Structures are given as C-alpha cells and as structure tokens.
N, C-alpha and C positions, 0 to 999 in steps of 0.2 A: 282891577281883581287883585288882590295881593295874596302872597304864598298861602296863607291861612285858608282863605277862599276856596284856594284852587284844590288844597289838598282834603277839603270836604269834599268838595263837590267829586274829586275822585273815590274818596271814600265812598260817596253815595253809588257812584257809577259801579262799584266794586259789588256791592252789597245788593244792588238791582241785579245784576248778572248773575247773583245767587237765590235772586229772589227771595231778600232777606231784608227784612226792616234795618232801621237803625239800631232799635232795640236787640234783637235777634245778632247782630254783628256784636254788639256790647255783652251780649250774653258769651256768645263764642269766645270773645277775646278775655272773658273777666274783667269786664270793665264797669263799674257801677253805672246806672242809667242816667243819674246825675251828671257823672263825669261826662258822657257822650252827649249828654245836652247841652252843659257847658262849653263842651268844644264845640259844638255843630252851630250855637250862638254867639260864638267868638267871644265868653266870658272867660274861657280860658285855654291855654295853649296846652297841647297834647306834649308830657312827657316823652324820652325818650322810651323809658320803662312801657309807656302807654300804646307809642308809635309800634315797638317790636311786638307787644301781643295783638295788637290788630293786623299788623301784616301777617304775624303767625296764623291768625285764625281766617284770615283772605288767602292762606297758603302761596305769598307773594313775599319775594325777598324785600327786606326793609329798604333798600336803596331803591325800590320801585315807588315808593311812596314819596320819595325826595325829588324823584327825577320828575314824578307828575306835577308836584308842587312849584318846583322851580322852570318847568318847561316852557312856561310863556313869560317869565321875568326875566331869566336871561338873554343877555345879548347875544345876538348869533355874532359868528366871527366876522362878516362880512358886513356886520354893522359898525363894528369897531373901529376907530380910524385913532391911528397915531399922531401926536401932535410934536411937531420939532422941537 
C-alpha cells in the first residue's frame, strides 16, 4: 500500500468517525465531488490546497494527514542500518 492509498484510507476513517460520506466530506471542504472521486480512485493526487481544505473540514492539523500517510512507509530507526 503506497502513501496515496494510506491517505485515502485515513480520510475514509476520519469521515466515518463523523458519520460522513466522502461526498459530505467534499462538501464540507469545498471540493468538487469529481475531484474527490478522482483522488479516491487514484486518478488524481490531491494538491496541498486540497489537503488543507480536507484537514480544515475534519478539524485536524494538516500534518496529521501526512503522518497517517507515511506512518507505515517510513522505516523505523530500528530497521535502518548504517553501512561502513
């Protein structure tokens, strides 16, 4: 699962917590339904502006979206080894 997939899954979880559909999230963020659909279906990557709107609609800091998307793709310090 890449970062885009993880971001989409995180957005879905956050919307479900509010009992919102993805269209409701798009409405709250002021994003076109077509844009949201394209992001969900990996036809379009979200812009920074779009991510800011989504975070504001969800009432979370923008960084939370990035941390969720990279949480599983960034190696932990324990797994990084130095080479001589």
